[in-house]
C-alpha positions in Angstrom: 26.6 12.9 31.9 27.6 10.0 34.2 24.9 8.8 36.6 22.1 10.8 35.0 18.9 8.8 34.7 17.5 11.3 32.2 20.6 11.2 30.0 20.4 7.4 30.2 16.7 7.5 29.1 17.6 9.8 26.2 20.4 7.4 25.1 17.8 4.6 25.1 15.6 6.7 22.8 18.5 7.4 20.5 19.2 3.6 20.4 15.6 2.8 19.7 15.3 1.0 23.1 12.9 3.2 25.1 9.4 1.8 24.8 7.9 4.9 26.4 9.2 7.3 23.7 6.5 9.2 21.9 8.2 11.9 19.9 11.4 14.0 19.5 10.9 17.8 19.4 13.5 20.5 18.9 14.4 20.9 22.5 13.3 17.6 24.1 11.8 14.2 24.0 8.2 13.4 24.9 7.7 10.1 26.8 4.8 8.4 28.5 5.5 7.9 32.2 6.7 4.4 33.2 3.9 4.1 35.7 0.3 5.2 34.9 -1.3 5.6 38.3 -2.3 9.0 36.9 -3.6 8.0 33.4 -1.8 9.9 30.7 1.2 11.0 32.9 3.8 12.3 30.4 7.3 13.7 30.7 9.2 16.1 28.5 12.9 15.6 28.8 15.2 18.5 28.0 17.8 17.7 25.3 20.4 19.7 27.2 21.8 18.5 30.4 21.1 21.5 32.6 19.7 22.0 36.1 18.0 25.4 35.7 16.0 27.2 33.0 18.2 30.2 33.3 21.3 28.1 32.4 19.9 27.5 28.9 20.6 29.9 26.0 17.7 32.3 25.9 16.4 31.2 22.5 16.6 27.5 23.4 14.9 28.3 26.8 12.0 30.0 25.1 11.6 27.2 22.6 11.8 24.6 25.4 9.0 26.4 27.3 6.9 26.8 24.1 7.3 23.1 23.3 6.5 22.1 26.8 3.2 24.1 26.6 2.4 22.3 23.3 3.1 18.9 24.9 0.9 19.9 27.8 -1.9 20.9 25.4 -1.6 17.6 23.6 -1.8 15.7 26.9 -4.9 17.7 27.8 -6.6 17.0 24.5 -5.6 13.3 24.4 -6.6 12.4 28.0 -9.3 15.0 28.8 -8.4 15.7 32.5 -10.2 18.1 34.8 -6.9 19.9 35.3 -3.2 19.6 34.4 -0.4 19.7 36.9 3.1 20.8 35.7 6.4 20.3 37.5 9.9 21.1 36.3 12.2 18.7 38.2 15.8 17.8 38.1 17.1 17.5 41.7 17.4 13.7 41.6 20.2 11.6 40.1 22.0 13.6 37.4 20.1 16.8 38.1 18.8 17.0 34.5 15.7 19.2 34.0 12.6 17.5 32.9 8.9 18.3 33.0 6.3 16.1 34.6 2.8 16.7 33.2 0.0 15.1 35.2 -3.6 15.0 33.8 -5.5 15.3 37.0 -9.1 14.1 37.6 -11.4 14.5 40.5 -10.8 11.7 43.0 -7.5 10.5 41.5 -5.9 10.8 44.9 -7.6 9.7 48.2 -7.1 13.1 49.9 -6.5 15.5 47.0 -3.3 17.5 46.8 -0.2 16.8 44.8 0.3 13.4 43.2 3.5 13.0 45.2 1.4 12.5 48.3 0.7 9.0 46.9 4.3 8.1 47.6 5.2 4.5 46.7 1.7 4.0 45.2 2.8 6.0 42.2 5.2 3.4 41.2 3.5 0.1 42.1 4.0 -2.6 39.4 0.3 -2.8 38.8 0.5 0.7 37.2 3.0 -0.4 34.6 1.0 -0.3 31.4 0.8 -3.5 29.3 2.2 -3.2 25.8 -1.2 -2.7 24.2 -2.1 0.0 26.7 1.2 1.8 26.3 0.9 1.8 22.5 -2.7 3.2 22.9 -1.5 6.0 25.2 1.4 6.9 22.8 -0.9 6.8 19.8 -3.5 9.1 21.5 -0.7 11.6 22.4 0.9 11.4 19.0 -2.4 12.2 17.3 -2.8 15.3 19.4 0.8 16.4 18.8 0.3 16.0 15.1 -2.6 18.6 15.3 -0.5 21.1 17.2 2.9 20.8 15.5 
């Protein structure tokens, strides 16, 4: 798809050029979020360029949801949050469905509520993980995915 940021990220994965890539599953790609304001923030990118769950073939849809729940369980086990927040988005550039999985902890936002209330703080450069930190996050998540898959 032209002008689709998610398709572009998937192309980077296929070319071996996405440093945030964790693992390919049947219906999507697991990636660590570029910015780690919320430690362990992970995304699950749908392999099909679709805007809505109901646009997916039923068998693919059910597998996509099953795999997302396994990714979420792995995120939980790897990063030990108090709670997980899940969001299925795709209204931005390209309108390509992708899950955001946020491992939430008490006090991780100044006023509570959704992470989006942090606004620009979510993507400040100081939250870009260094190479060593990124590799550690990916390794933790991969270990937990190994146990579940």
